[in-house]
PDBQT receptor file of N, H, CA, C and O in Angstrom, charges set to zero:
ATOM      1  N   MET A   1      -4.692  35.658 133.108  1.00  0.00    +0.000 N 
ATOM      2  CA  MET A   1      -3.711  34.591 132.957  1.00  0.00    +0.000 C 
ATOM      3  C   MET A   1      -3.117  34.288 134.337  1.00  0.00    +0.000 C 
ATOM      4  O   MET A   1      -2.684  35.202 135.039  1.00  0.00    +0.000 OA
ATOM      5  N   ALA A   2      -3.095  33.047 134.714  1.00  0.00    +0.000 N 
ATOM      6  H   ALA A   2      -3.446  32.305 134.143  1.00  0.00    +0.000 HD
ATOM      7  CA  ALA A   2      -2.582  32.644 136.022  1.00  0.00    +0.000 C 
ATOM      8  C   ALA A   2      -1.062  32.781 136.037  1.00  0.00    +0.000 C 
ATOM      9  O   ALA A   2      -0.411  32.759 134.992  1.00  0.00    +0.000 OA
ATOM     10  N   GLN A   3      -0.510  32.922 137.243  1.00  0.00    +0.000 N 
ATOM     11  H   GLN A   3      -1.039  32.940 138.092  1.00  0.00    +0.000 HD
ATOM     12  CA  GLN A   3       0.939  33.094 137.415  1.00  0.00    +0.000 C 
ATOM     13  C   GLN A   3       1.728  31.940 136.804  1.00  0.00    +0.000 C 
ATOM     14  O   GLN A   3       2.767  32.168 136.184  1.00  0.00    +0.000 OA
ATOM     15  N   GLY A   4       1.264  30.730 136.963  1.00  0.00    +0.000 N 
ATOM     16  H   GLY A   4       0.420  30.544 137.466  1.00  0.00    +0.000 HD
ATOM     17  CA  GLY A   4       1.962  29.568 136.411  1.00  0.00    +0.000 C 
ATOM     18  C   GLY A   4       2.016  29.614 134.892  1.00  0.00    +0.000 C 
ATOM     19  O   GLY A   4       3.016  29.231 134.285  1.00  0.00    +0.000 OA
ATOM     20  N   GLU A   5       0.931  30.085 134.284  1.00  0.00    +0.000 N 
ATOM     21  H   GLU A   5       0.119  30.396 134.777  1.00  0.00    +0.000 HD
ATOM     22  CA  GLU A   5       0.887  30.186 132.824  1.00  0.00    +0.000 C 
ATOM     23  C   GLU A   5       1.878  31.233 132.329  1.00  0.00    +0.000 C 
ATOM     24  O   GLU A   5       2.566  31.024 131.330  1.00  0.00    +0.000 OA
ATOM     25  N   ALA A   6       1.944  32.351 133.027  1.00  0.00    +0.000 N 
ATOM     26  H   ALA A   6       1.385  32.521 133.838  1.00  0.00    +0.000 HD
ATOM     27  CA  ALA A   6       2.848  33.435 132.632  1.00  0.00    +0.000 C 
ATOM     28  C   ALA A   6       4.294  32.954 132.717  1.00  0.00    +0.000 C 
ATOM     29  O   ALA A   6       5.095  33.248 131.830  1.00  0.00    +0.000 OA
ATOM     30  N   LEU A   7       4.630  32.232 133.753  1.00  0.00    +0.000 N 
ATOM     31  H   LEU A   7       3.980  31.993 134.474  1.00  0.00    +0.000 HD
ATOM     32  CA  LEU A   7       6.000  31.718 133.896  1.00  0.00    +0.000 C 
ATOM     33  C   LEU A   7       6.313  30.701 132.800  1.00  0.00    +0.000 C 
ATOM     34  O   LEU A   7       7.424  30.671 132.271  1.00  0.00    +0.000 OA
ATOM     35  N   LEU A   8       5.332  29.877 132.467  1.00  0.00    +0.000 N 
ATOM     36  H   LEU A   8       4.430  29.902 132.898  1.00  0.00    +0.000 HD
ATOM     37  CA  LEU A   8       5.518  28.880 131.420  1.00  0.00    +0.000 C 
ATOM     38  C   LEU A   8       5.756  29.564 130.069  1.00  0.00    +0.000 C 
ATOM     39  O   LEU A   8       6.669  29.184 129.336  1.00  0.00    +0.000 OA
ATOM     40  N   LEU A   9       4.942  30.565 129.741  1.00  0.00    +0.000 N 
ATOM     41  H   LEU A   9       4.200  30.873 130.336  1.00  0.00    +0.000 HD
ATOM     42  CA  LEU A   9       5.098  31.282 128.476  1.00  0.00    +0.000 C 
ATOM     43  C   LEU A   9       6.449  31.990 128.413  1.00  0.00    +0.000 C 
ATOM     44  O   LEU A   9       7.093  32.009 127.364  1.00  0.00    +0.000 OA
ATOM     45  N   GLU A  10       6.869  32.562 129.512  1.00  0.00    +0.000 N 
ATOM     46  H   GLU A  10       6.346  32.547 130.363  1.00  0.00    +0.000 HD
ATOM     47  CA  GLU A  10       8.175  33.234 129.561  1.00  0.00    +0.000 C 
ATOM     48  C   GLU A  10       9.304  32.212 129.366  1.00  0.00    +0.000 C 
ATOM     49  O   GLU A  10      10.253  32.462 128.624  1.00  0.00    +0.000 OA
ATOM     50  N   ALA A  11       9.191  31.079 130.029  1.00  0.00    +0.000 N 
ATOM     51  H   ALA A  11       8.420  30.875 130.632  1.00  0.00    +0.000 HD
ATOM     52  CA  ALA A  11      10.206  30.027 129.901  1.00  0.00    +0.000 C 
ATOM     53  C   ALA A  11      10.251  29.497 128.468  1.00  0.00    +0.000 C 
ATOM     54  O   ALA A  11      11.328  29.286 127.911  1.00  0.00    +0.000 OA
ATOM     55  N   LEU A  12       9.075  29.283 127.876  1.00  0.00    +0.000 N 
ATOM     56  H   LEU A  12       8.200  29.455 128.329  1.00  0.00    +0.000 HD
ATOM     57  CA  LEU A  12       9.026  28.817 126.485  1.00  0.00    +0.000 C 
ATOM     58  C   LEU A  12       9.622  29.846 125.532  1.00  0.00    +0.000 C 
ATOM     59  O   LEU A  12      10.323  29.483 124.587  1.00  0.00    +0.000 OA
ATOM     60  N   GLY A  13       9.354  31.107 125.769  1.00  0.00    +0.000 N 
ATOM     61  H   GLY A  13       8.784  31.402 126.536  1.00  0.00    +0.000 HD
ATOM     62  CA  GLY A  13       9.915  32.178 124.944  1.00  0.00    +0.000 C 
ATOM     63  C   GLY A  13      11.439  32.207 125.031  1.00  0.00    +0.000 C 
ATOM     64  O   GLY A  13      12.126  32.337 124.018  1.00  0.00    +0.000 OA
ATOM     65  N   ASN A  14      11.955  32.085 126.248  1.00  0.00    +0.000 N 
ATOM     66  H   ASN A  14      11.397  31.980 127.071  1.00  0.00    +0.000 HD
ATOM     67  CA  ASN A  14      13.411  32.054 126.445  1.00  0.00    +0.000 C 
ATOM     68  C   ASN A  14      14.024  30.844 125.745  1.00  0.00    +0.000 C 
ATOM     69  O   ASN A  14      15.056  30.956 125.083  1.00  0.00    +0.000 OA
ATOM     70  N   TYR A  15      13.388  29.702 125.894  1.00  0.00    +0.000 N 
ATOM     71  H   TYR A  15      12.550  29.612 126.432  1.00  0.00    +0.000 HD
ATOM     72  CA  TYR A  15      13.880  28.473 125.252  1.00  0.00    +0.000 C 
ATOM     73  C   TYR A  15      13.886  28.634 123.731  1.00  0.00    +0.000 C 
ATOM     74  O   TYR A  15      14.853  28.266 123.064  1.00  0.00    +0.000 OA
ATOM     75  N   GLU A  16      12.813  29.179 123.201  1.00  0.00    +0.000 N 
ATOM     76  H   GLU A  16      12.027  29.478 123.743  1.00  0.00    +0.000 HD
ATOM     77  CA  GLU A  16      12.714  29.363 121.752  1.00  0.00    +0.000 C 
ATOM     78  C   GLU A  16      13.825  30.285 121.249  1.00  0.00    +0.000 C 
ATOM     79  O   GLU A  16      14.444  29.986 120.228  1.00  0.00    +0.000 OA
ATOM     80  N   ARG A  17      14.091  31.388 121.931  1.00  0.00    +0.000 N 
ATOM     81  H   ARG A  17      13.588  31.631 122.761  1.00  0.00    +0.000 HD
ATOM     82  CA  ARG A  17      15.163  32.312 121.527  1.00  0.00    +0.000 C 
ATOM     83  C   ARG A  17      16.516  31.620 121.561  1.00  0.00    +0.000 C 
ATOM     84  O   ARG A  17      17.325  31.787 120.649  1.00  0.00    +0.000 OA
ATOM     85  N   GLN A  18      16.763  30.850 122.602  1.00  0.00    +0.000 N 
ATOM     86  H   GLN A  18      16.106  30.715 123.344  1.00  0.00    +0.000 HD
ATOM     87  CA  GLN A  18      18.039  30.127 122.713  1.00  0.00    +0.000 C 
ATOM     88  C   GLN A  18      18.191  29.103 121.589  1.00  0.00    +0.000 C 
ATOM     89  O   GLN A  18      19.271  28.966 121.015  1.00  0.00    +0.000 OA
ATOM     90  N   MET A  19      17.113  28.386 121.274  1.00  0.00    +0.000 N 
ATOM     91  H   MET A  19      16.235  28.497 121.739  1.00  0.00    +0.000 HD
ATOM     92  CA  MET A  19      17.180  27.368 120.217  1.00  0.00    +0.000 C 
ATOM     93  C   MET A  19      17.370  28.010 118.835  1.00  0.00    +0.000 C 
ATOM     94  O   MET A  19      18.075  27.460 117.989  1.00  0.00    +0.000 OA
ATOM     95  N   ILE A  20      16.744  29.165 118.609  1.00  0.00    +0.000 N 
ATOM     96  H   ILE A  20      16.171  29.611 119.296  1.00  0.00    +0.000 HD
ATOM     97  CA  ILE A  20      16.927  29.868 117.333  1.00  0.00    +0.000 C 
ATOM     98  C   ILE A  20      18.381  30.311 117.199  1.00  0.00    +0.000 C 
ATOM     99  O   ILE A  20      18.989  30.120 116.145  1.00  0.00    +0.000 OA
ATOM    100  N   GLU A  21      18.946  30.901 118.252  1.00  0.00    +0.000 N 
ATOM    101  H   GLU A  21      18.453  31.057 119.108  1.00  0.00    +0.000 HD
ATOM    102  CA  GLU A  21      20.357  31.315 118.220  1.00  0.00    +0.000 C 
ATOM    103  C   GLU A  21      21.260  30.110 117.985  1.00  0.00    +0.000 C 
ATOM    104  O   GLU A  21      22.177  30.163 117.166  1.00  0.00    +0.000 OA
ATOM    105  N   HIS A  22      20.999  29.037 118.699  1.00  0.00    +0.000 N 
ATOM    106  H   HIS A  22      20.254  28.993 119.365  1.00  0.00    +0.000 HD
ATOM    107  CA  HIS A  22      21.797  27.810 118.556  1.00  0.00    +0.000 C 
ATOM    108  C   HIS A  22      21.688  27.271 117.131  1.00  0.00    +0.000 C 
ATOM    109  O   HIS A  22      22.693  26.877 116.540  1.00  0.00    +0.000 OA
ATOM    110  N   GLY A  23      20.483  27.252 116.582  1.00  0.00    +0.000 N 
ATOM    111  H   GLY A  23      19.667  27.573 117.062  1.00  0.00    +0.000 HD
ATOM    112  CA  GLY A  23      20.269  26.752 115.222  1.00  0.00    +0.000 C 
ATOM    113  C   GLY A  23      21.026  27.573 114.191  1.00  0.00    +0.000 C 
ATOM    114  O   GLY A  23      21.661  27.011 113.299  1.00  0.00    +0.000 OA
ATOM    115  N   PHE A  24      20.968  28.894 114.299  1.00  0.00    +0.000 N 
ATOM    116  H   PHE A  24      20.452  29.352 115.024  1.00  0.00    +0.000 HD
ATOM    117  CA  PHE A  24      21.689  29.743 113.347  1.00  0.00    +0.000 C 
ATOM    118  C   PHE A  24      23.202  29.559 113.466  1.00  0.00    +0.000 C 
ATOM    119  O   PHE A  24      23.904  29.546 112.456  1.00  0.00    +0.000 OA
ATOM    120  N   ARG A  25      23.708  29.416 114.694  1.00  0.00    +0.000 N 
ATOM    121  H   ARG A  25      23.137  29.426 115.515  1.00  0.00    +0.000 HD
ATOM    122  CA  ARG A  25      25.151  29.156 114.871  1.00  0.00    +0.000 C 
ATOM    123  C   ARG A  25      25.545  27.835 114.215  1.00  0.00    +0.000 C 
ATOM    124  O   ARG A  25      26.574  27.747 113.544  1.00  0.00    +0.000 OA
ATOM    125  N   ALA A  26      24.728  26.821 114.412  1.00  0.00    +0.000 N 
ATOM    126  H   ALA A  26      23.892  26.892 114.957  1.00  0.00    +0.000 HD
ATOM    127  CA  ALA A  26      25.018  25.497 113.848  1.00  0.00    +0.000 C 
ATOM    128  C   ALA A  26      25.016  25.545 112.315  1.00  0.00    +0.000 C 
ATOM    129  O   ALA A  26      25.870  24.934 111.673  1.00  0.00    +0.000 OA
ATOM    130  N   VAL A  27      24.074  26.260 111.743  1.00  0.00    +0.000 N 
ATOM    131  H   VAL A  27      23.380  26.756 112.264  1.00  0.00    +0.000 HD
ATOM    132  CA  VAL A  27      24.006  26.365 110.283  1.00  0.00    +0.000 C 
ATOM    133  C   VAL A  27      25.217  27.128 109.753  1.00  0.00    +0.000 C 
ATOM    134  O   VAL A  27      25.805  26.726 108.749  1.00  0.00    +0.000 OA
ATOM    135  N   ARG A  28      25.600  28.227 110.415  1.00  0.00    +0.000 N 
ATOM    136  H   ARG A  28      25.122  28.553 111.231  1.00  0.00    +0.000 HD
ATOM    137  CA  ARG A  28      26.790  28.991 109.985  1.00  0.00    +0.000 C 
ATOM    138  C   ARG A  28      28.040  28.124 110.044  1.00  0.00    +0.000 C 
ATOM    139  O   ARG A  28      28.841  28.128 109.110  1.00  0.00    +0.000 OA
ATOM    140  N   LEU A  29      28.211  27.389 111.122  1.00  0.00    +0.000 N 
ATOM    141  H   LEU A  29      27.560  27.386 111.881  1.00  0.00    +0.000 HD
ATOM    142  CA  LEU A  29      29.377  26.521 111.271  1.00  0.00    +0.000 C 
ATOM    143  C   LEU A  29      29.387  25.439 110.199  1.00  0.00    +0.000 C 
ATOM    144  O   LEU A  29      30.435  25.139 109.627  1.00  0.00    +0.000 OA
ATOM    145  N   SER A  30      28.243  24.863 109.929  1.00  0.00    +0.000 N 
ATOM    146  H   SER A  30      27.392  25.107 110.394  1.00  0.00    +0.000 HD
ATOM    147  CA  SER A  30      28.146  23.831 108.901  1.00  0.00    +0.000 C 
ATOM    148  C   SER A  30      28.513  24.403 107.532  1.00  0.00    +0.000 C 
ATOM    149  O   SER A  30      29.240  23.764 106.770  1.00  0.00    +0.000 OA
ATOM    150  N   LEU A  31      28.020  25.590 107.217  1.00  0.00    +0.000 N 
ATOM    151  H   LEU A  31      27.430  26.109 107.836  1.00  0.00    +0.000 HD
ATOM    152  CA  LEU A  31      28.323  26.228 105.940  1.00  0.00    +0.000 C 
ATOM    153  C   LEU A  31      29.821  26.531 105.823  1.00  0.00    +0.000 C 
ATOM    154  O   LEU A  31      30.426  26.285 104.780  1.00  0.00    +0.000 OA
ATOM    155  N   GLU A  32      30.413  27.061 106.892  1.00  0.00    +0.000 N 
ATOM    156  H   GLU A  32      29.921  27.260 107.739  1.00  0.00    +0.000 HD
ATOM    157  CA  GLU A  32      31.852  27.342 106.879  1.00  0.00    +0.000 C 
ATOM    158  C   GLU A  32      32.657  26.066 106.655  1.00  0.00    +0.000 C 
ATOM    159  O   GLU A  32      33.607  26.062 105.872  1.00  0.00    +0.000 OA
ATOM    160  N   ASN A  33      32.288  24.997 107.327  1.00  0.00    +0.000 N 
ATOM    161  H   ASN A  33      31.516  25.001 107.963  1.00  0.00    +0.000 HD
ATOM    162  CA  ASN A  33      32.996  23.724 107.161  1.00  0.00    +0.000 C 
ATOM    163  C   ASN A  33      32.835  23.182 105.747  1.00  0.00    +0.000 C 
ATOM    164  O   ASN A  33      33.792  22.674 105.164  1.00  0.00    +0.000 OA
ATOM    165  N   MET A  34      31.625  23.288 105.191  1.00  0.00    +0.000 N 
ATOM    166  H   MET A  34      30.848  23.701 105.664  1.00  0.00    +0.000 HD
ATOM    167  CA  MET A  34      31.400  22.817 103.830  1.00  0.00    +0.000 C 
ATOM    168  C   MET A  34      32.251  23.606 102.839  1.00  0.00    +0.000 C 
ATOM    169  O   MET A  34      32.861  23.024 101.943  1.00  0.00    +0.000 OA
ATOM    170  N   GLN A  35      32.294  24.924 102.996  1.00  0.00    +0.000 N 
ATOM    171  H   GLN A  35      31.798  25.398 103.725  1.00  0.00    +0.000 HD
ATOM    172  CA  GLN A  35      33.088  25.756 102.094  1.00  0.00    +0.000 C 
ATOM    173  C   GLN A  35      34.573  25.424 102.223  1.00  0.00    +0.000 C 
ATOM    174  O   GLN A  35      35.287  25.364 101.222  1.00  0.00    +0.000 OA
ATOM    175  N   ARG A  36      35.033  25.211 103.446  1.00  0.00    +0.000 N 
ATOM    176  H   ARG A  36      34.453  25.260 104.259  1.00  0.00    +0.000 HD
ATOM    177  CA  ARG A  36      36.444  24.888 103.670  1.00  0.00    +0.000 C 
ATOM    178  C   ARG A  36      36.802  23.554 103.010  1.00  0.00    +0.000 C 
ATOM    179  O   ARG A  36      37.824  23.455 102.331  1.00  0.00    +0.000 OA
ATOM    180  N   VAL A  37      35.988  22.552 103.201  1.00  0.00    +0.000 N 
ATOM    181  H   VAL A  37      35.158  22.632 103.753  1.00  0.00    +0.000 HD
ATOM    182  CA  VAL A  37      36.254  21.228 102.635  1.00  0.00    +0.000 C 
ATOM    183  C   VAL A  37      36.262  21.287 101.115  1.00  0.00    +0.000 C 
ATOM    184  O   VAL A  37      37.151  20.731 100.471  1.00  0.00    +0.000 OA
ATOM    185  N   HIS A  38      35.273  21.961 100.544  1.00  0.00    +0.000 N 
ATOM    186  H   HIS A  38      34.550  22.413 101.067  1.00  0.00    +0.000 HD
ATOM    187  CA  HIS A  38      35.195  22.009  99.083  1.00  0.00    +0.000 C 
ATOM    188  C   HIS A  38      36.321  22.831  98.482  1.00  0.00    +0.000 C 
ATOM    189  O   HIS A  38      36.851  22.460  97.434  1.00  0.00    +0.000 OA
ATOM    190  N   SER A  39      36.706  23.941  99.115  1.00  0.00    +0.000 N 
ATOM    191  H   SER A  39      36.276  24.242  99.967  1.00  0.00    +0.000 HD
ATOM    192  CA  SER A  39      37.778  24.751  98.537  1.00  0.00    +0.000 C 
ATOM    193  C   SER A  39      39.110  24.015  98.651  1.00  0.00    +0.000 C 
ATOM    194  O   SER A  39      39.917  24.065  97.723  1.00  0.00    +0.000 OA
ATOM    195  N   GLU A  40      39.354  23.337  99.765  1.00  0.00    +0.000 N 
ATOM    196  H   GLU A  40      38.698  23.297 100.519  1.00  0.00    +0.000 HD
ATOM    197  CA  GLU A  40      40.594  22.566  99.907  1.00  0.00    +0.000 C 
ATOM    198  C   GLU A  40      40.605  21.396  98.936  1.00  0.00    +0.000 C 
ATOM    199  O   GLU A  40      41.652  21.061  98.381  1.00  0.00    +0.000 OA
ATOM    200  N   GLY A  41      39.469  20.780  98.727  1.00  0.00    +0.000 N 
ATOM    201  H   GLY A  41      38.619  21.052  99.177  1.00  0.00    +0.000 HD
ATOM    202  CA  GLY A  41      39.370  19.667  97.792  1.00  0.00    +0.000 C 
ATOM    203  C   GLY A  41      39.660  20.101  96.371  1.00  0.00    +0.000 C 
ATOM    204  O   GLY A  41      40.341  19.396  95.626  1.00  0.00    +0.000 OA
ATOM    205  N   LEU A  42      39.140  21.273  95.990  1.00  0.00    +0.000 N 
ATOM    206  H   LEU A  42      38.587  21.846  96.595  1.00  0.00    +0.000 HD
ATOM    207  CA  LEU A  42      39.393  21.783  94.642  1.00  0.00    +0.000 C 
ATOM    208  C   LEU A  42      40.867  22.148  94.458  1.00  0.00    +0.000 C 
ATOM    209  O   LEU A  42      41.453  21.862  93.413  1.00  0.00    +0.000 OA
ATOM    210  N   ARG A  43      41.462  22.776  95.464  1.00  0.00    +0.000 N 
ATOM    211  H   ARG A  43      40.986  23.008  96.313  1.00  0.00    +0.000 HD
ATOM    212  CA  ARG A  43      42.891  23.127  95.372  1.00  0.00    +0.000 C 
ATOM    213  C   ARG A  43      43.731  21.870  95.236  1.00  0.00    +0.000 C 
ATOM    214  O   ARG A  43      44.656  21.811  94.426  1.00  0.00    +0.000 OA
ATOM    215  N   ARG A  44      43.403  20.878  96.028  1.00  0.00    +0.000 N 
ATOM    216  H   ARG A  44      42.652  20.927  96.686  1.00  0.00    +0.000 HD
ATOM    217  CA  ARG A  44      44.156  19.615  95.981  1.00  0.00    +0.000 C 
ATOM    218  C   ARG A  44      44.006  18.957  94.612  1.00  0.00    +0.000 C 
ATOM    219  O   ARG A  44      44.986  18.477  94.042  1.00  0.00    +0.000 OA
ATOM    220  N   ALA A  45      42.802  18.934  94.093  1.00  0.00    +0.000 N 
ATOM    221  H   ALA A  45      42.006  19.324  94.556  1.00  0.00    +0.000 HD
ATOM    222  CA  ALA A  45      42.556  18.332  92.784  1.00  0.00    +0.000 C 
ATOM    223  C   ALA A  45      43.291  19.093  91.690  1.00  0.00    +0.000 C 
ATOM    224  O   ALA A  45      43.853  18.480  90.782  1.00  0.00    +0.000 OA
ATOM    225  N   PHE A  46      43.293  20.419  91.765  1.00  0.00    +0.000 N 
ATOM    226  H   PHE A  46      42.836  20.917  92.502  1.00  0.00    +0.000 HD
ATOM    227  CA  PHE A  46      43.990  21.214  90.754  1.00  0.00    +0.000 C 
ATOM    228  C   PHE A  46      45.492  20.972  90.823  1.00  0.00    +0.000 C 
ATOM    229  O   PHE A  46      46.140  20.818  89.787  1.00  0.00    +0.000 OA
ATOM    230  N   ALA A  47      46.053  20.938  92.027  1.00  0.00    +0.000 N 
ATOM    231  H   ALA A  47      45.527  21.063  92.868  1.00  0.00    +0.000 HD
ATOM    232  CA  ALA A  47      47.496  20.692  92.179  1.00  0.00    +0.000 C 
ATOM    233  C   ALA A  47      47.854  19.308  91.645  1.00  0.00    +0.000 C 
ATOM    234  O   ALA A  47      48.869  19.147  90.968  1.00  0.00    +0.000 OA
ATOM    235  N   LYS A  48      47.037  18.327  91.942  1.00  0.00    +0.000 N 
ATOM    236  H   LYS A  48      46.213  18.458  92.492  1.00  0.00    +0.000 HD
ATOM    237  CA  LYS A  48      47.287  16.964  91.463  1.00  0.00    +0.000 C 
ATOM    238  C   LYS A  48      47.230  16.913  89.938  1.00  0.00    +0.000 C 
ATOM    239  O   LYS A  48      48.064  16.272  89.299  1.00  0.00    +0.000 OA
ATOM    240  N   PHE A  49      46.241  17.594  89.361  1.00  0.00    +0.000 N 
ATOM    241  H   PHE A  49      45.563  18.115  89.880  1.00  0.00    +0.000 HD
ATOM    242  CA  PHE A  49      46.117  17.654  87.906  1.00  0.00    +0.000 C 
ATOM    243  C   PHE A  49      47.341  18.339  87.287  1.00  0.00    +0.000 C 
ATOM    244  O   PHE A  49      47.887  17.849  86.298  1.00  0.00    +0.000 OA
ATOM    245  N   ALA A  50      47.773  19.465  87.861  1.00  0.00    +0.000 N 
ATOM    246  H   ALA A  50      47.329  19.862  88.665  1.00  0.00    +0.000 HD
ATOM    247  CA  ALA A  50      48.918  20.203  87.327  1.00  0.00    +0.000 C 
ATOM    248  C   ALA A  50      50.180  19.350  87.378  1.00  0.00    +0.000 C 
ATOM    249  O   ALA A  50      50.947  19.326  86.416  1.00  0.00    +0.000 OA
ATOM    250  N   LEU A  51      50.402  18.658  88.476  1.00  0.00    +0.000 N 
ATOM    251  H   LEU A  51      49.779  18.678  89.258  1.00  0.00    +0.000 HD
ATOM    252  CA  LEU A  51      51.590  17.808  88.582  1.00  0.00    +0.000 C 
ATOM    253  C   LEU A  51      51.518  16.648  87.587  1.00  0.00    +0.000 C 
ATOM    254  O   LEU A  51      52.524  16.287  86.977  1.00  0.00    +0.000 OA
ATOM    255  N   HIS A  52      50.339  16.072  87.424  1.00  0.00    +0.000 N 
ATOM    256  H   HIS A  52      49.521  16.366  87.919  1.00  0.00    +0.000 HD
ATOM    257  CA  HIS A  52      50.176  14.989  86.453  1.00  0.00    +0.000 C 
ATOM    258  C   HIS A  52      50.437  15.505  85.036  1.00  0.00    +0.000 C 
ATOM    259  O   HIS A  52      51.097  14.838  84.239  1.00  0.00    +0.000 OA
ATOM    260  N   LEU A  53      49.921  16.685  84.732  1.00  0.00    +0.000 N 
ATOM    261  H   LEU A  53      49.385  17.227  85.379  1.00  0.00    +0.000 HD
ATOM    262  CA  LEU A  53      50.120  17.278  83.413  1.00  0.00    +0.000 C 
ATOM    263  C   LEU A  53      51.610  17.518  83.155  1.00  0.00    +0.000 C 
ATOM    264  O   LEU A  53      52.112  17.221  82.070  1.00  0.00    +0.000 OA
ATOM    265  N   MET A  54      52.307  18.052  84.146  1.00  0.00    +0.000 N 
ATOM    266  H   MET A  54      51.900  18.294  85.026  1.00  0.00    +0.000 HD
ATOM    267  CA  MET A  54      53.751  18.275  83.990  1.00  0.00    +0.000 C 
ATOM    268  C   MET A  54      54.491  16.966  83.774  1.00  0.00    +0.000 C 
ATOM    269  O   MET A  54      55.497  16.936  83.066  1.00  0.00    +0.000 OA
ATOM    270  N   ASN A  55      54.023  15.915  84.357  1.00  0.00    +0.000 N 
ATOM    271  H   ASN A  55      53.206  15.940  84.933  1.00  0.00    +0.000 HD
ATOM    272  CA  ASN A  55      54.686  14.620  84.236  1.00  0.00    +0.000 C 
ATOM    273  C   ASN A  55      54.494  14.002  82.848  1.00  0.00    +0.000 C 
ATOM    274  O   ASN A  55      55.378  13.293  82.367  1.00  0.00    +0.000 OA
ATOM    275  N   VAL A  56      53.357  14.257  82.201  1.00  0.00    +0.000 N 
ATOM    276  H   VAL A  56      52.639  14.832  82.592  1.00  0.00    +0.000 HD
ATOM    277  CA  VAL A  56      53.081  13.632  80.911  1.00  0.00    +0.000 C 
ATOM    278  C   VAL A  56      53.416  14.521  79.707  1.00  0.00    +0.000 C 
ATOM    279  O   VAL A  56      53.470  14.029  78.580  1.00  0.00    +0.000 OA
ATOM    280  N   VAL A  57      53.641  15.814  79.927  1.00  0.00    +0.000 N 
ATOM    281  H   VAL A  57      53.597  16.214  80.843  1.00  0.00    +0.000 HD
ATOM    282  CA  VAL A  57      54.008  16.726  78.834  1.00  0.00    +0.000 C 
ATOM    283  C   VAL A  57      55.497  17.022  78.970  1.00  0.00    +0.000 C 
ATOM    284  O   VAL A  57      55.903  17.736  79.887  1.00  0.00    +0.000 OA
ATOM    285  N   PRO A  58      56.315  16.482  78.067  1.00  0.00    +0.000 N 
ATOM    286  CA  PRO A  58      57.770  16.604  78.188  1.00  0.00    +0.000 C 
ATOM    287  C   PRO A  58      58.279  18.043  78.330  1.00  0.00    +0.000 C 
ATOM    288  O   PRO A  58      59.179  18.297  79.130  1.00  0.00    +0.000 OA
ATOM    289  N   VAL A  59      57.725  18.974  77.578  1.00  0.00    +0.000 N 
ATOM    290  H   VAL A  59      56.993  18.768  76.928  1.00  0.00    +0.000 HD
ATOM    291  CA  VAL A  59      58.179  20.374  77.664  1.00  0.00    +0.000 C 
ATOM    292  C   VAL A  59      57.945  20.929  79.067  1.00  0.00    +0.000 C 
ATOM    293  O   VAL A  59      58.822  21.580  79.635  1.00  0.00    +0.000 OA
ATOM    294  N   LEU A  60      56.776  20.674  79.616  1.00  0.00    +0.000 N 
ATOM    295  H   LEU A  60      56.064  20.145  79.154  1.00  0.00    +0.000 HD
ATOM    296  CA  LEU A  60      56.472  21.153  80.967  1.00  0.00    +0.000 C 
ATOM    297  C   LEU A  60      57.360  20.475  82.003  1.00  0.00    +0.000 C 
ATOM    298  O   LEU A  60      57.831  21.111  82.946  1.00  0.00    +0.000 OA
ATOM    299  N   LYS A  61      57.581  19.187  81.818  1.00  0.00    +0.000 N 
ATOM    300  H   LYS A  61      57.198  18.670  81.052  1.00  0.00    +0.000 HD
ATOM    301  CA  LYS A  61      58.421  18.426  82.749  1.00  0.00    +0.000 C 
ATOM    302  C   LYS A  61      59.829  19.005  82.779  1.00  0.00    +0.000 C 
ATOM    303  O   LYS A  61      60.405  19.179  83.854  1.00  0.00    +0.000 OA
ATOM    304  N   GLU A  62      60.384  19.303  81.618  1.00  0.00    +0.000 N 
ATOM    305  H   GLU A  62      59.916  19.162  80.745  1.00  0.00    +0.000 HD
ATOM    306  CA  GLU A  62      61.733  19.859  81.532  1.00  0.00    +0.000 C 
ATOM    307  C   GLU A  62      61.798  21.252  82.166  1.00  0.00    +0.000 C 
ATOM    308  O   GLU A  62      62.732  21.564  82.904  1.00  0.00    +0.000 OA
ATOM    309  N   ARG A  63      60.820  22.063  81.876  1.00  0.00    +0.000 N 
ATOM    310  H   ARG A  63      60.061  21.810  81.276  1.00  0.00    +0.000 HD
ATOM    311  CA  ARG A  63      60.798  23.415  82.463  1.00  0.00    +0.000 C 
ATOM    312  C   ARG A  63      60.687  23.330  83.990  1.00  0.00    +0.000 C 
ATOM    313  O   ARG A  63      61.347  24.079  84.710  1.00  0.00    +0.000 OA
ATOM    314  N   PHE A  64      59.872  22.441  84.458  1.00  0.00    +0.000 N 
ATOM    315  H   PHE A  64      59.335  21.832  83.873  1.00  0.00    +0.000 HD
ATOM    316  CA  PHE A  64      59.722  22.284  85.905  1.00  0.00    +0.000 C 
ATOM    317  C   PHE A  64      61.031  21.846  86.541  1.00  0.00    +0.000 C 
ATOM    318  O   PHE A  64      61.435  22.373  87.578  1.00  0.00    +0.000 OA
ATOM    319  N   ARG A  65      61.685  20.887  85.920  1.00  0.00    +0.000 N 
ATOM    320  H   ARG A  65      61.357  20.458  85.078  1.00  0.00    +0.000 HD
ATOM    321  CA  ARG A  65      62.971  20.383  86.452  1.00  0.00    +0.000 C 
ATOM    322  C   ARG A  65      64.057  21.444  86.411  1.00  0.00    +0.000 C 
ATOM    323  O   ARG A  65      64.865  21.540  87.335  1.00  0.00    +0.000 OA
ATOM    324  N   SER A  66      64.086  22.244  85.348  1.00  0.00    +0.000 N 
ATOM    325  H   SER A  66      63.430  22.166  84.598  1.00  0.00    +0.000 HD
ATOM    326  CA  SER A  66      65.148  23.253  85.206  1.00  0.00    +0.000 C 
ATOM    327  C   SER A  66      64.849  24.515  85.982  1.00  0.00    +0.000 C 
ATOM    328  O   SER A  66      65.737  25.344  86.179  1.00  0.00    +0.000 OA
ATOM    329  N   GLY A  67      63.596  24.681  86.433  1.00  0.00    +0.000 N 
ATOM    330  H   GLY A  67      62.874  24.007  86.273  1.00  0.00    +0.000 HD
ATOM    331  CA  GLY A  67      63.243  25.863  87.215  1.00  0.00    +0.000 C 
ATOM    332  C   GLY A  67      62.969  27.074  86.341  1.00  0.00    +0.000 C 
ATOM    333  O   GLY A  67      62.917  28.192  86.854  1.00  0.00    +0.000 OA
ATOM    334  N   ARG A  68      62.794  26.893  85.051  1.00  0.00    +0.000 N 
ATOM    335  H   ARG A  68      62.837  25.985  84.635  1.00  0.00    +0.000 HD
ATOM    336  CA  ARG A  68      62.492  28.029  84.154  1.00  0.00    +0.000 C 
ATOM    337  C   ARG A  68      61.016  28.231  84.007  1.00  0.00    +0.000 C 
ATOM    338  O   ARG A  68      60.585  29.136  83.293  1.00  0.00    +0.000 OA
TER     339      ARG A  68
């Protein structure tokens, strides 16, 4: 194998390792962001539903207002 070929293969190997590391980091970050968005969205939806329910059910509305 000629010297130029060996350097090329080494450079390609280094590039491939860097791209694999970069790809895995990007996928982890994307997954974390997706989980964060969905969990916050569900919490927000549940809170909105609970407040709406308290507003339309008189017993719940009264208890909420009185703090009991």
